LOMAR-799119 format. One record per residue: x, y, z of N, C-alpha, C in turn. Coordinates in steps of 0.1 Angstrom, whole numbers, plus 2048, in hexadecimal, padded with zeros to 3 digits. Layout:
<sites>
  nx  ny  nz cax cay caz  cx  cy  cz
   X   Y   Z   X   Y   Z   X   Y   Z
...
</sites>
This chain:
<sites>
  nx  ny  nz cax cay caz  cx  cy  cz
 752 818 810 755 809 80D 75E 809 81D
 75A 7FE 821 75D 7F8 82E 76E 7F4 829
 774 7F6 836 784 7F2 836 784 7E0 833
 77B 7D8 836 77D 7CD 834 77B 7CA 824
 771 7D2 81D 76F 7D0 80E 77C 7D6 808
 77F 7DD 80C 78C 7E7 805 79C 7DC 806
 79C 7D9 811 7A4 7CE 812 7A3 7C1 808
 79A 7BA 806 793 7B2 800 796 7B3 7F0
 791 7C1 7EC 795 7C4 7DC 7A0 7C6 7DB
 7A8 7CA 7E6 7BA 7CC 7E6 7BC 7BD 7E0
 7B9 7B5 7EA 7C1 7AC 7E7 7BF 7A5 7DD
 7B2 7A3 7D6 7B2 79B 7C9 7B6 7A3 7BF
 7B6 7B1 7C0 7C0 7B8 7B5 7CD 7B3 7B3
 7D3 7B5 7C4 7E2 7B3 7BD 7E6 7A4 7BD
 7DD 799 7C3 7DD 78D 7BC 7DC 78A 7AC
 7D5 793 7AA 7D3 790 79B 7DC 799 791
 7E1 7A4 794 7EA 7AC 78C 7FB 7A9 790
 7FD 7A1 79D 809 79E 79E 80B 78F 7A0
 801 787 799 7FF 775 79C 80D 76F 799
 813 773 790 822 76C 78C 82D 771 798
 82B 77B 79D 835 77F 7A5 834 77F 7B5
 82A 777 7B8 824 775 7C9 82B 767 7CC
 833 76B 7D8 838 75E 7E0 82E 759 7E9
 827 763 7EF 81D 760 7FC 816 76D 7FE
 80E 76A 805 801 777 80A 7FA 770 816
 7F7 778 81E 7EF 778 827 7E5 784 82D
 7D7 77F 830 7CE 788 833 7CB 789 841
 7CF 794 849 7C6 796 858 7B8 79E 854
 7AD 795 852 7A1 79D 84F 79D 7A7 860
 7A2 7A2 86B 79E 7A9 878 7A4 7B6 877
 7B0 7B6 872 7B9 7C4 872 7B8 7CC 866
 7B2 7C3 85D 7AE 7C9 851 7BF 7CE 848
 7C8 7C1 849 7D6 7C4 843 7D9 7B8 83B
 7E0 7BD 831 7E0 7B0 828 7F1 7B3 824
 7FA 7A5 825 807 7A6 823 80A 79D 818
 812 7A3 80A 815 799 7FE 825 79C 801
 82A 78F 7FD 83C 78F 7FA 839 78B 7ED
 842 792 7E8 847 790 7D7 853 787 7D6
 856 77E 7CD 860 776 7C9 86B 77E 7C9
 86E 78B 7CA 877 791 7C7 87B 795 7D7
 872 793 7DF 875 799 7EE 86E 7A1 7F3
 86A 7AB 7EA 862 7B5 7F0 854 7B3 7F5
 852 7BC 7FF 847 7B9 807 83C 7C1 806
 82E 7C1 803 823 7CB 803 81C 7C7 80E
 817 7D6 816 80F 7D6 821 805 7E0 81C
 7F9 7DA 81F 7ED 7E0 81A 7E2 7E1 82A
 7E0 7EF 82B 7D8 7F0 838 7CB 7FB 835
 7C2 7F4 83A 7B5 7FD 839 7AE 7FE 848
 7A9 80A 84A 7A0 808 855 791 80D 851
 78A 810 85D 77C 815 85A 77C 821 85C
 786 82B 85A 787 836 85E 78A 83F 84F
 78A 835 846 790 83B 839 79D 83E 836
 7A4 836 840 7B3 837 840 7BB 82C 838
 7C5 82D 831 7CC 823 82D 7DB 823 82F
 7E1 81A 82A 7EF 818 828 7F5 810 81F
 7FB 811 813 802 808 80B 80F 80A 80C
 819 800 811 824 800 814 82C 7F5 809
 838 7F6 805 840 7F3 7FB 84B 7F0 803
 84D 7E6 80B 85C 7E4 811 865 7DF 80C
 871 7E1 805 87B 7DC 7FD 885 7D4 807
 888 7D9 810 88E 7D1 81B 88A 7D1 829
 894 7CE 832 892 7CF 83F 893 7DD 847
 89B 7E2 83C 89F 7F2 844 891 7F5 843
 891 800 84C 884 805 850 882 80F 847
 88C 817 83F 884 81F 837 889 81E 826
 88B 811 828 88D 80B 817 87F 807 816
 874 80E 814 868 80F 80F 864 81A 809
 859 818 803 84D 825 7FD 83F 820 805
 83A 829 80A 82F 828 812 826 836 80D
 816 832 808 80E 83A 807 803 838 811
 802 844 817 7F6 843 821 7F0 851 824
 7E3 851 82C 7DD 85D 82F 7DA 85D 840
 7E4 855 844 7E1 854 855 7E4 860 85C
 7ED 86C 856 7ED 875 85D 7EE 881 855
 7EC 88E 858 7E6 898 84F 7EF 8A4 852
 7FD 8A4 858 802 8AE 85A 80C 8AF 851
 80D 8AB 846 81A 8AB 83A 813 8B5 82E
 81B 8BD 82B 81B 8CB 822 81C 8C7 816
 812 8BD 80F 812 8B8 800 803 8BE 7FA
 805 8C1 7EE 7F8 8C2 7EA 7EA 8BA 7EB
 7F0 8AB 7EC 7E7 89F 7ED 7E5 89C 7FA
 7E6 8A5 805 7E2 8A1 810 7D4 8A2 814
 7D2 896 81B 7D8 88E 826 7E3 884 81D
 7DE 883 811 7E4 876 80C 7F1 879 807
 7FD 872 80C 80B 874 80B 811 868 807
 821 869 802 829 85F 800 835 860 807
 839 856 80F 847 855 814 850 850 80D
 858 856 80A 862 853 7FE 86C 847 802
 873 842 7F8 87C 839 7FE 889 83F 803
 88D 837 80C 89A 83D 815 89A 849 819
 88F 84F 81F 88E 85C 821 880 860 82D
 882 868 834 875 86C 83F 870 876 837
 872 878 82A 86A 885 825 85E 87D 81E
 84F 887 81A 846 881 812 845 88B 807
 840 885 7FB 83C 88A 7F0 82B 888 7F0
 825 892 7E3 816 892 7E2 815 87F 7DF
 809 87C 7E2 806 86F 7DD 7FC 871 7D2
 7FD 866 7C7 7F0 860 7BF 7E8 859 7C4
 7E9 855 7CE 7DE 84D 7D6 7D4 852 7E0
 7C7 84C 7E0 7BD 852 7E6 7B6 849 7F1
 7BB 840 7F1 7B3 835 7FB 7A8 82C 7F1
 7AA 82C 7E7 79D 823 7DD 7A5 81A 7D7
 7A3 80E 7DD 7AD 802 7D9 7AB 7FF 7C8
 79D 801 7C5 79C 7FE 7B6 7A3 807 7AF
 7A8 812 7B2 7B4 81B 7AA 7BE 81E 7AD
 7C1 81A 7BC 7CF 81A 7BE 7D8 811 7BE
 7D1 804 7BB 7DB 7F8 7BD 7E1 7F6 7B2
 7DB 7FA 7A5 7E3 7F7 799 7EE 801 798
 7ED 810 79E 7F7 816 7A0 803 811 7A8
 7FC 80C 7B2 80A 805 7BC 80D 7FD 7B3
 809 7F3 7AC 810 7E8 7A4 818 7EE 79C
 816 7F9 795 81E 803 78D 82D 804 794
 82C 80A 7A0 836 80E 7AB 840 801 7AD
 839 7F8 7AE 83F 7EA 7B1 847 7E3 7A8
 842 7E7 79A 849 7E1 78E 854 7EC 789
 856 7F6 78B 861 803 788 86A 7FC 78D
</sites>
C-alpha cells in the first residue's frame, strides 16, 4: 500500500473515531503528513513514506518530550518489536510497540492511547 493511500486511510479512520473531539485537521498529501488538533489541545501527527516507514505522534504540549511517538524510522533500539518502537512520554527511552505501520489496525490502537 502506498504512503498516500495509508495517510488517507489514517485520516478517514481518525476523523471517524475522534469526530466529536477534533478541533482542526490538515493534510499534506505531498509530504504524506496529517495533523489533527483535538479540542483538549493534544495534537496528532501521522507520517508515512514510500519506504514502509511511519510515525504516529501524540503531542501533549509544546514541550519536546511531552509526547508519545510510535515509529520505525530507526532500527537501533533493543526492543523485541524492533524496528517498531515507542518513545515514551517525558523520556528519551523507548519500549516495544504494538504498532506495525498498518493504519487499519494501528489507528484504533492510537485512539485508545489518546483516550487513556
